[in-house]
C-alpha positions as CSV (number, residue, x, y, z in Angstrom):
1,X,-3.2,45.2,-82.4
2,X,0.6,45.6,-82.0
3,X,0.1,48.0,-79.1
4,X,-2.2,45.5,-77.4
5,X,0.4,42.6,-77.8
6,X,3.1,44.9,-76.4
7,X,1.0,45.8,-73.3
8,X,0.2,42.1,-72.7
9,X,3.8,41.1,-73.1
10,X,4.9,43.9,-70.8
11,X,2.3,42.9,-68.1
12,X,3.4,39.3,-68.3
13,X,7.1,40.2,-68.0
14,X,6.4,42.4,-65.0
15,X,4.3,39.7,-63.4
16,X,7.1,37.1,-63.8
17,X,9.6,39.5,-62.2
18,X,7.5,39.9,-59.2
19,X,6.7,36.2,-59.0
20,X,10.3,35.1,-58.8
21,X,11.6,34.4,-55.3
22,X,14.7,36.4,-54.7
23,X,15.5,34.9,-51.3
24,X,18.9,33.4,-51.0
25,X,20.3,31.0,-48.5
26,X,22.1,32.6,-45.6
27,X,24.9,31.2,-43.5
28,X,23.6,31.1,-39.9
29,X,26.0,30.4,-37.1
30,X,25.4,30.0,-33.3
31,X,26.1,32.9,-31.1
32,X,25.9,30.9,-27.9
33,X,24.3,27.8,-26.4
34,X,20.5,27.6,-26.4
35,X,17.3,26.4,-28.1
36,X,17.2,26.3,-31.9
37,X,14.1,28.5,-31.9
38,X,15.6,31.3,-29.7
39,X,16.9,34.2,-31.7
40,X,19.6,34.8,-29.0
41,X,21.2,31.4,-29.9
42,X,22.1,32.7,-33.4
43,X,24.5,35.5,-34.5
44,X,22.4,38.4,-35.8
45,X,19.4,37.1,-33.8
46,X,18.0,35.2,-36.8
47,X,16.6,31.7,-36.4
48,X,17.6,29.6,-39.3
49,X,15.0,29.1,-42.1
50,X,14.7,26.0,-44.3
51,X,16.9,27.7,-47.0
52,X,19.8,28.4,-44.7
53,X,23.1,26.8,-44.2
54,X,23.5,26.2,-40.4
55,X,26.8,25.9,-38.4
56,X,26.6,24.9,-34.8
57,X,29.6,26.0,-32.6
58,X,27.9,25.7,-29.2
59,X,25.3,23.4,-27.5
60,X,22.0,23.7,-29.3
61,X,18.8,21.9,-28.3
62,X,16.1,21.3,-31.0
63,X,12.6,20.8,-29.6
64,X,10.4,21.5,-32.6
65,X,10.2,20.5,-36.2
66,X,12.9,22.3,-38.3
67,X,14.7,22.1,-41.6
68,X,17.8,23.6,-43.1
69,X,19.6,23.6,-46.4
70,X,22.8,22.1,-44.9
71,X,24.1,21.5,-41.4
72,X,27.6,21.6,-39.9
73,X,28.2,20.7,-36.3
74,X,31.7,22.0,-35.6
75,X,34.3,20.5,-33.2
76,X,33.0,22.8,-30.4
77,X,29.4,22.2,-31.3
78,X,26.6,19.9,-30.0
79,X,23.1,19.3,-31.3
80,X,20.6,17.4,-29.3
81,X,17.1,16.6,-30.4
82,X,15.2,16.4,-27.1
83,X,11.6,15.6,-28.1
84,X,9.9,13.7,-30.9
85,X,10.7,16.5,-33.3
86,X,11.9,16.2,-36.8
87,X,15.0,17.8,-38.3
88,X,15.2,17.7,-42.1
89,X,18.5,18.4,-43.7
90,X,18.1,19.0,-47.4
91,X,21.8,19.2,-48.3
92,X,25.2,18.3,-46.9
93,X,25.7,17.2,-43.3
94,X,29.0,17.4,-41.6
95,X,29.6,16.5,-38.0
96,X,33.0,16.9,-36.2
97,X,31.3,17.7,-32.8
98,X,28.4,15.8,-31.1
99,X,25.1,15.0,-32.7
100,X,22.3,13.2,-30.9
101,X,18.9,12.3,-32.5
102,X,17.6,11.7,-29.0
103,X,13.9,10.7,-29.4
104,X,13.4,12.7,-32.5
105,X,13.7,12.0,-36.3
106,X,16.5,13.2,-38.6
107,X,15.8,13.1,-42.3
108,X,18.8,13.4,-44.6
109,X,17.1,14.2,-47.9
110,X,20.0,15.3,-50.0
111,X,23.7,15.9,-50.1
112,X,26.5,14.1,-48.5
113,X,26.9,12.8,-44.9
114,X,30.3,13.2,-43.2
115,X,30.9,12.3,-39.6
116,X,34.2,12.5,-37.8
117,X,32.7,13.3,-34.4
118,X,30.1,11.6,-32.2
119,X,26.9,10.6,-33.9
120,X,24.2,9.0,-31.8
121,X,20.7,7.9,-33.0
122,X,19.7,7.4,-29.3
123,X,16.1,6.3,-29.3
124,X,15.3,8.3,-32.4
125,X,15.0,7.6,-36.1
126,X,17.5,8.3,-38.8
127,X,16.2,8.4,-42.4
128,X,18.2,8.7,-45.6
129,X,15.8,9.7,-48.4
130,X,15.8,11.4,-51.8
131,X,16.7,10.5,-55.3
132,X,20.3,11.7,-55.5
133,X,23.4,9.6,-54.7
134,X,24.9,10.3,-51.3
135,X,28.4,9.9,-50.0
136,X,28.6,8.6,-46.4
137,X,32.0,9.1,-44.7
């Protein structure tokens, strides 16, 4: 009976190890101007995933639904949402460049909002959601 319990415990432990998601957020920065979905826009050729911290240092166009862990638009950066797409930012947002919601939707679902650049809602929609307190500067 002890051997049986040991084997069950061992199998459950192994199962938990393989069930854990070991993916971590990456810091993704623009390589050059281009579309958010184009690998050539990003250093390393990796399009940002929902878990990534994104820094924009060039002119980027977003034309499909995307999300990221955090977003920084640097002084030399521009982000334009050109269609009725949605960008969801799950953490901090910092803009010292140019940000335009265009005709899209931007959802700030967590973290702080800091803007020292140009922020335009255009004809789009800007939503602050989530249950945590946010600081808007």
